[in-house]
N, C-alpha and C positions, 0 to 999 in steps of 0.2 A: 456509533456509523455516521452520526450528524456531524459529530468534531472532525472527521476523518474528510468528509464532503465539505466542509467548512475549509479546510486547510488546504484542499484540491481547487478549490475556485478560488480562494485568495492568492495561492501561486498563480494563476493561470492570469489572472488581474492583474497581479504586480508585472509577470512578464511582458504583459501587450502594455502597461502603462505606465512603466517604470521612466517612459520618455516624457512623462508630463510633469516630472521633478525638475526638468532641465529648463523651461522655459515655459509659462503660463500667460506670457503676451499674447496677445490677439494679434497685434500690430506688426511682429518683429519676425523676420523668415527665419525659418530653422536652416542653420547649415553644419556641414560636417564633411567627414572624409569617407569614402568606400573602396574595397577592395571586391574582385571577382573572379571569379574560374568559371570558365565553360566547361560544361557535362555533356554526356551522353545523351541523345535525344532532343539536341538542341536548347539544352537547358542551361541556364546560367544562374552558379550560386551567388548569392550578393549580400555582403557584410557593411553595413553602414554603424558609422561611430561619429559621437560627438563629444567632443572635451571642451568644456567649459570651466573656468574659476569665477566664481562667487564674490560681491564684495566685501566678503568674509576672509578672503584669500582660501579658501576650501575648494579642492579641485573636486569635479564631479564628471562622471564618465557614462555614456549609453551606449548600447549597441543592441544590433538586431541582425540575424542573420537567415535566410530562407533561398527556397529555389524559386526561380520563375521561367516561364516560357520564354524563348528568345522573342517571340513575336508580339509579346504583352509591351516590348519597349518600342518607341519608334524613333528611329535614326542610329540603331547600334549597328554598330560596323567592328566587329568582334574579331577580323583578318587585318584590320587595318592598325600601323605602329604609331600614325597620325593621332594628337590630340582632335578630338570631336566631341560633340555633345549627343547626347540621348537622352529620351525623357519616358518617364512612367506616367501617362494621367490617366485620372480616375475621377468619380465623381466628388470626393471629398479634396481634392488637388492634384498640381503636378511636381512632382521631382525631377529636376533638371540634374543632369550626372554630365561631369566636364570630365575627359581623362583620355587616357590611351591603354591598349590591349597590347602585349609582349607573347607571343605565343596563344597560350590558353590562358593568361592571366590578364586581369587589369587592374588599375588603380588611379584615384582622382579625387574631386570634390564634388557635394551636392549642394543642392538648394532646393527647400521645398517652398513652393508657393500655394497658399491656402483657397482653395473655392469659397470667397464668402457667401455665393448663392446657395451652397450645399450646407454651410454654417445657419443661413437663415432658416434653411429648411427644417434642420433638426430643432430649430429652437420652437418653431410652430409646431412639432411633435411632440412638444413637450420635453427636451432635453437640455440642461443648461451646463454653464461653464465648460464652455469647448473652446477650449486653446488652440493654436496653431499646431500645438506638440499632437493632441488628440487626433487631429485631423490629418496628421501626417501617419498614424498608427492605423488610421481608417483606409487612409490611400494605400498603406504596405499592404492592408489585409481586404483591400477591395471591399469594403461596406460601401453600398450604393443606396441611391435613394430606395429603388426597389426591394432591396433587401430589407430595409427598417420597415417600409409599409407592409411588405409579408409577413415578416415577425408579428407586427403589430397586430395583423388580420388573424392571427392564429390565439388572439384573446389576451395577449400580454401587453400588462401597462405599468407605468412606474418603474421603470427599471432604468439603469445608468449607461451612459456612454460605454464605458469599460465592459459592461456585460454585454454590451451588443457585439465588441470586438472579440469580445471573450468568445461568441457564438461561432464567428466566423472563423477564426484560428482554429476551433476545434470540430469546422464543418456541420456545427447545427444548423442544416438547414429549415424551411418552411417545411418542405415536404416531409422532413424527419420527425419534425414536431407534429403533423397532422398523423402520421403512421403511429406514433408513441399515442397520442389522443384517441386513436380508433380502437386501438388495442386494451382500451379500457383505463390509461391513465391521464383523464383530462384535467387533472386538476394537479400534475406533477408542477414542480418548480423550474425556473431555467436551471439554477443550479446542479438541478439532479439530471436534467437533460445533458448538460455539461459531461456530467460525470459519466451518463451512458455511454456518451461519444468516448470519453476518454477510456472506460477499459472494455467498450465492445460490447454492450448490449444492445442487441438488435430485435427489431421485431421476430425475424425467426427466433430467434434464442427465447424470448419471451413466450411464444406460442408453445417450443417443444418443453419448457419449463413447466407449464400450465397443464402441460398433459400426463406428466409424471408427478408434480407437487400439489397440482389443485390450483385453481385460479383465483383464490384469495391473496396474491403475492404483492408485497409492498416493494415501490420501487428501490427503496434503502435494501432491501432482502436482494433483491435482482443484481444489483451493483455489488454487493457483498459477496453473492455466488461467482461473479467474473473474478472479483480480485482475488478469491481463494481457489480457483478454480471447479469450481461444484458444476460439472456438466449433467443435461438430462441422462447422460448413460451413468454415470456414478451414481446421481440418485435412484435410477431402476435397481440397479446392482445392491445397490445397500437396502431398498425396500424389499428385495427377494430374500435376503437372509433376515432380516430384523423386522420384517413385517411393516407396521404401518410407524416408522419411527419420523421423529420430529425432523423436520429441516434445520431446526437449530444444531440437533445433533451430528446431522449428515456434515453441515458446515465445518463441526467440532472436528468431524474425521478430517477433512481435506487440511485445517488449521494444523493440527496437531500430527499427522502423517501417519492416519490410520489406513493401509492400505488392505485391499484381498489378500496379497501376498502375506502382511503381518498377522491377518487374521487365521491364515492357513498354518501357519508356523505355530503359532499360540497353540491352535486347535490338536496338532501334533504331538505337542507336549503334553496332552492327554487331558488340558483345561477346557471343557466345554463348556456350551451354553453361557459365554461371558456377554452379557448386557454391552450396549454402546455406551453407558457413562464409563464400565471398567474399564474398556477398550482405549477409551480419550484417558482416562487415569493413567492408565499403565502406560501410555506414550509421555504423558506430563511428564512423571516421574522417571522415566528410565527402565521400566520392568519390560524386558527382553525375552526373546525364546531362550536362549543362552543363559540368562538369569534364574528362568524356572528351571533348566534344566541342570543347573549346578547344584541347587537345592535337591532336587529329587535325587542325585547322584548319593548325597548324606543321607537319606532315607526320610527326607518330607516330600513324602509323595501325594500328601491330603492338603496342599495350603490352601486357602481360599483366597479368589482375588484382593478382596480387602487386606488379608493379612500381607499377601505380596507387594501390595502398594505401600503398607504401612515399613516392610522391609525395608524399601526403597527410600523412605520419607526419613527415616528414624537411624539408617546407615547400615542395617544388619546385612552385611555380606559375607559371601560364603567362606573368606579368609577368616572372619571374626567367629565363626562356627566352629572352623578347622582348628581353630587356635583354642577353642574353649573343649574339643574334643582331646586334645594334645594335654591338656591340665586334668583331664577326667568327667570334663562335663558331657557326657554323651545323651544326645535324644532330650536335650532341652525344649521346652515346648516353644511355639513360636510366639506367644505371649511372653514369657519369660525373656526369651532373647530381646524382643521389643522393648521390654522394661528396665533391660540391662542398658541397653543403648540409651533411652531417655533420661534415665537417673544417672548416666557418666558410669559404669560399672564397665571399666576397661580392663583388658588383661593386665596391665601392671597392677594396677589395684587387687585386682584377685590375688595374682602373685604374693603382692608385697601383705595382704591380710590372711591369707593361706599361713604364711612363713611366722606371721606375727601369733597365729593361735596354734602351729604345728600341727594344723589338721586341713582336712578340704572343708571349708564352709558351704552350707546350701547356697546357691544364686538367690532366694528370696532374703537370705539373712545378708548377704551383699547388698542387695537391691535396699534393703531396710538401713542398713549403715551409711551409704550413699544419702538416703532420702534425710537421715536425721544426722548427716556430719559428723557420723562417728568414724576416728580412725586410729584410736589408741585409748587407752584406759577403756575398754569395753568388756561386757558380759560374754565372754565365750561359751556361756551353757547350750547347748541345743535346745530347740524348744521341743 
């Protein structure tokens, strides 16, 4: 789980901070191109692109897209076909867009002007390596002075500007953090708070889970529940069937697709009192109700859950048993069938050995021949 969380946060930070690879100079303005489309409800979809060629001749490209409200821009004239300039001004700096709209589509160039006062503010707050590109990311995602101060008031220190941007991208607000803290997770990391937002772990979800799963729930478990679709209702239904089943087993149900329908279908085959672990094993190895019914039709009415799972693991199929029946090996035990498959006693091998001996060898002898590598010049006397 920790590795999954690390990958999630890494992807978030790369998405918000790829821009820093383009230009780390604090004295060079950032320039690029933009395209936009007018959406419903006075929304503007805006995509920005920066293309650069380095001193070594390598080409680099950065792009970012997001939706904004029209009123967030100053001077925007969406109905004008004439070139004009409009701006997006925030604490970290100002983006100036020059271009025109034709119908609902627009395009042009942009320039970013960083706010040196905001850079100084961040440095006083303990942040360093604040490039113009990082400030542009903060402008795009509206990382403000108030947001920085409010996040730090919640008790977090010594985190990067990249993490600050990730918090804003995923709407991890100071209010959200306080709610999570008040719910009992006072030592939760910023990475897990971001994961909470990504996967939809809300205060309501936590409270509902505590009622059915107990109060001693870790943040990583709540994230896992959301990832795999473990709901309070599913927990309640599972515990009504299996008593005080562990949350790991309930999560395993969801991961492997152990549904109430699957449980009922298995019960109808005559296999009762299956444990949670056995149901999960059935799903992992592909033991289906149809598989069970096929063996019952051939007289295997008392197969245990472990034997059925072993059948699937080792490839004991109804077709294999039917072929054995045709060769005269009716009512072979489940253990003998598994042994045949483990040691490679195939239908062809059986036919070959019986032909050589001109008799029907018992399966135990055939398994022994396979174990010892005997297929000719062997003792054909029965034990």
